[in-house]
C-alpha positions in Angstrom: -25.4 10.2 -10.2 -24.0 12.3 -13.0 -22.1 11.4 -16.2 -18.9 12.9 -17.5 -17.8 12.3 -20.9 -14.1 11.5 -21.2 -11.7 10.7 -24.2 -8.2 9.7 -24.9 -6.2 8.4 -27.9 -3.8 5.3 -27.1 -0.2 6.3 -27.4 1.7 3.9 -29.8 4.1 3.2 -27.0 1.3 1.4 -25.3 0.8 -1.2 -28.1 0.3 -4.8 -26.9 -0.9 -3.9 -23.4 -4.2 -5.1 -22.0 -6.9 -2.5 -22.2 -7.5 -2.4 -18.3 -3.8 -1.6 -17.8 -4.0 1.2 -20.4 -7.2 2.7 -18.8 -5.6 2.9 -15.5 -2.8 4.9 -16.9 -4.9 7.2 -19.1 -7.4 7.9 -16.5 -5.5 7.8 -13.2 -8.0 9.9 -11.4 -10.4 6.9 -11.2 -9.5 3.5 -9.6 -9.0 0.4 -11.5 -12.0 -1.2 -9.9 -14.2 1.6 -11.1 -12.9 1.6 -14.6 -13.4 -2.3 -14.7 -17.0 -1.8 -13.6 -17.5 0.8 -16.4 -16.1 -1.7 -18.7 -18.6 -4.4 -17.5 -21.6 -1.8 -17.8 -20.7 -1.0 -21.5 -19.7 2.7 -20.4 -16.4 2.5 -22.2 -15.8 2.2 -26.1 -12.8 1.8 -28.1 -13.3 2.9 -31.7 -17.0 2.7 -31.0 -16.8 -1.0 -30.1 -17.5 -2.6 -26.7 -14.2 -4.0 -25.5 -13.1 -6.4 -22.9 -10.5 -5.8 -20.1 -8.4 -8.4 -21.5 -8.2 -6.9 -25.0 -4.8 -5.7 -26.3 -4.5 -2.4 -27.9 -2.5 -1.6 -31.0 -2.0 2.1 -30.6 -4.0 5.0 -32.1 -7.3 3.8 -30.9 -9.8 6.4 -29.6 -11.2 5.6 -26.2 -14.5 7.1 -25.0 -15.7 6.9 -21.3 -19.1 7.7 -20.0 -18.0 8.2 -16.5 -20.8 7.4 -14.0 -19.8 9.5 -11.0 -21.4 10.8 -7.8 -20.7 14.3 -7.2 -19.2 15.0 -3.8 -17.9 18.0 -2.0 -14.2 18.5 -2.6 -11.7 17.2 0.0 -10.6 19.9 2.3 -7.3 20.5 3.9 -6.9 20.3 7.6 -4.0 21.2 9.7 -2.9 17.7 10.8 0.8 17.3 11.6 2.9 15.7 8.9 6.4 14.2 9.2 7.9 15.3 5.9 11.0 13.2 5.1 11.8 15.0 1.9 10.2 17.4 -0.5 11.0 19.1 -3.8 9.2 20.4 -6.9 8.1 17.0 -8.0 7.2 14.9 -4.9 6.8 14.7 -1.2 7.8 11.9 1.0 6.1 11.5 4.4 6.4 9.1 7.2 2.9 8.1 8.1 2.1 7.5 11.7 0.1 4.3 12.6 -3.6 5.2 13.0 -3.9 7.8 10.3 -6.2 6.7 7.4 -4.8 7.5 3.9 -7.9 8.3 1.9 -11.2 10.0 2.9 -14.2 7.8 2.3 -18.1 7.9 2.9 -18.8 8.9 6.4 -15.1 9.7 7.0 -14.1 12.6 5.0 -11.8 14.4 7.4 -8.8 13.4 9.6 -7.0 11.6 7.0 -3.5 11.9 5.1 -5.2 13.5 2.1 -6.7 16.1 4.4 -3.3 16.8 5.9 -1.5 17.0 2.6 -4.0 19.5 0.9 -3.4 21.8 4.1 0.4 21.4 3.6 0.4 21.7 -0.2 -2.9 23.1 -1.6 -1.8 22.7 -5.1 -2.3 18.9 -4.6 -6.0 19.5 -5.3 -5.1 19.6 -9.0 -3.5 16.0 -8.8 -5.4 12.7 -9.0 -6.1 11.6 -5.3 -4.1 14.5 -3.9 -1.0 13.0 -5.5 -1.0 9.6 -3.5 0.2 6.9 -5.7 0.3 4.0 -3.1 -1.3 3.1 0.0 -0.4 2.0 3.6 -3.2 0.4 5.9 -4.4 2.7 8.7 -2.3 0.9 11.4 0.9 0.3 9.3 3.5 3.2 9.7 6.2 4.4 7.5 7.2 6.0 4.2 4.8 7.0 1.4 5.5 9.1 -1.8 3.2 11.8 -3.1 3.3 13.4 -6.5 3.1 17.1 -6.7 2.2 17.5 -10.3 0.5 15.6 -13.0 3.6 14.7 -14.7 5.3 13.2 -11.6 2.0 11.4 -10.9 2.1 9.6 -14.2 5.6 8.8 -13.8 5.3 7.3 -10.4 2.2 5.3 -11.2 4.1 3.9 -14.4 7.2 3.0 -12.1 4.9 1.2 -9.5 3.1 -0.7 -12.2 6.3 -1.9 -13.8 7.6 -2.8 -10.3 10.4 -0.5 -10.3 9.8 0.9 -6.9 11.5 -0.4 -4.0 9.4 -0.9 -0.8 10.9 -2.7 2.2 9.2 -3.3 5.5 10.0 -4.3 8.9 7.6 -6.8 10.5 7.7 -8.7 13.9 6.2 -12.1 13.6 5.4 -14.9 15.8 7.6 -17.8 15.7 11.2 -18.5 14.8 11.9 -18.3 11.3 15.1 -20.4 10.2 15.7 -18.4 7.2 14.4 -16.0 4.7 12.4 -16.8 1.5 10.0 -15.8 -1.0 6.1 -16.3 -1.0 4.6 -16.4 -4.5 0.9 -17.1 -3.7 -2.1 -15.3 -5.2 -4.1 -12.9 -2.9 -7.6 -12.0 -3.2 -11.0 -11.6 -1.3 -11.5 -14.2 1.2 -14.3 -16.6 -0.2 -16.4 -16.2 3.1 -15.2 -13.2 5.0 -15.3 -10.4 2.3 -13.7 -7.8 4.4 -10.6 -9.9 4.6 -8.0 -10.9 2.1 -6.6 -14.4 1.6 -4.3 -16.7 -0.4 -6.7 -18.0 -2.9 -6.5 -19.5 -6.5 -8.7 -16.7 -7.6 -6.7 -14.0 -6.4 -4.1 -11.7 -8.3 -0.4 -12.8 -8.4 1.4 -11.6 -5.5 5.0 -12.0 -4.4 6.9 -11.1 -1.2 10.5 -11.8 -0.4 11.5 -11.7 3.2 14.8 -12.2 5.3 15.6 -12.6 8.9 16.8 -9.5 10.7 16.9 -10.7 14.3 15.6 -13.8 16.1 14.1 -13.8 19.7 12.8 -16.7 21.5 9.3 -17.1 20.1 9.4 -14.3 17.6 11.4 -13.0 14.5 11.9 -9.6 13.2 11.9 -9.8 9.3 12.5 -7.5 6.5 9.9 -8.1 3.7 10.2 -6.5 0.1 7.2 -6.2 -2.1 7.4 -7.4 -5.7 3.6 -6.6 -6.0 1.3 -4.4 -4.0 -1.8 -6.2 -3.1 -4.1 -5.3 -0.2 -2.6 -6.5 3.1 -0.1 -8.8 1.2 2.6 -8.9 3.6 0.1 -9.6 6.5 -1.5 -12.3 4.4 1.6 -14.0 3.2 3.1 -14.3 6.7 0.0 -15.7 8.0 0.1 -18.2 5.3 3.5 -19.4 6.3 2.0 -19.7 9.8 3.9 -16.7 11.2 1.3 -14.0 11.5 2.3 -10.5 12.5 2.3 -9.6 16.1 -0.8 -7.6 17.1 -2.5 -8.2 13.7 -6.3 -8.1 14.7 -7.3 -9.5 11.4 -5.0 -12.4 10.3 -3.5 -13.3 13.8 -4.4 -13.6 17.3 -2.7 -12.7 20.5 -0.1 -15.3 21.6 1.5 -15.1 25.1 4.2 -17.9 24.9 4.4 -20.1 27.8 6.7 -18.8 30.6 6.7 -15.4 29.3 8.0 -12.6 31.4 5.2 -10.4 33.0 6.7 -7.4 31.1 6.6 -9.1 27.8 3.1 -10.4 28.4 2.0 -6.7 29.3 3.7 -5.3 26.1 2.1 -7.9 23.8 -1.3 -7.3 25.4 -0.8 -3.5 24.8 0.3 -3.8 21.3 -3.0 -3.2 19.4 -1.9 -3.0 15.7 0.0 -5.1 13.2 3.7 -4.7 13.7 4.6 -3.5 10.3 6.7 -0.5 9.3 7.4 0.7 5.9 11.1 1.4 6.6 12.6 1.9 3.1 11.5 3.5 -0.2 13.6 3.8 -3.3 12.6 5.0 -6.8 13.7 7.0 -9.9 13.2 10.6 -9.4 10.6 12.0 -11.9 12.6 15.1 -12.6 16.3 14.1 -12.4 15.9 10.6 -13.5 18.2 9.5 -10.8 17.7 6.8 -8.2 16.6 8.2 -4.7 15.9 6.4 -1.5 14.7 7.1 2.1 14.6 5.3 5.2 12.4 5.9 8.3 13.2 5.1 11.9 10.9 2.7 13.8 7.9 4.3 15.5 7.9 4.4 19.4 5.4 1.7 19.9 7.3 -1.0 17.8 10.6 0.2 19.2 9.5 -0.2 22.7 8.2 -3.6 22.0 11.4 -4.8 20.6 13.4 -3.1 23.6 11.2 -5.4 25.9 12.1 -8.5 23.7 15.7 -7.5 24.0 15.7 -7.0 27.8 14.1 -10.5 28.0 16.8 -12.0 26.1 19.4 -10.2 27.9 18.1 -11.3 31.2 17.3 -14.9 29.9 13.6 -14.3 30.6 12.4 -14.9 27.1 9.6 -17.4 26.8 10.3 -21.1 26.3 
């Protein structure tokens, strides 16, 4: 374990905000959980005083951090194929395939999106987290934006924190939803199964809007829009509604409806990941200040499953 001394002055335009929010923006190279742990350990001082996460800043304060970090070998670039949807001097937008982990971790330092990005654009080594400002689960496919500079990184992080980035997902769920709606339920660690998330009173505020795209007999394709970005948020919220995602190994279970056609039963058994795809991404461009947006087509596995559902419906073979 080594210690690094960091310092920053709180800008006046951050006056009135919580300290933990300010820390996340001033030191984006470190996760919020790590900064909060340093607060609890007394490793962060504000004007030489020991602060609390909920304390409000007034602007002009001197923040000093004794960063307790473990020195690790730098992440290395690897020639992993990338589906680049858009790129310019400020950002890269990629269509992440299912099965690709986003960040390297202990015991898993290769074969990730970060490794692929560092090979594609080596300058990302100078940007926190190789430019990644939001995440997708390993088995969720779809669009992610990557910042190519420190300025773009700070701009995009601010947009996400202010909930100005539009992120819409297509999800295939069990059951027939009558209409769309909004789930406004806090999401946090499951009180017993700590590797899972759950709707819990001790969780963080989380809101998901959803609407029906297409109904099948026993299933519904929905478009879900994130108002917040909690871990597994859509998966947890849809399961909370008793409409878990098809294929979700954590928050759902395999359901083969009574009377299902053999082709449909086989397709459901063969679908081994949550049926979730980040289809749409919209934001304000860091350089031009103009709104931009992108869409990503459905990946092959989810498209094939929907095709089977359509065939069953067309042939009146859908489950009853």
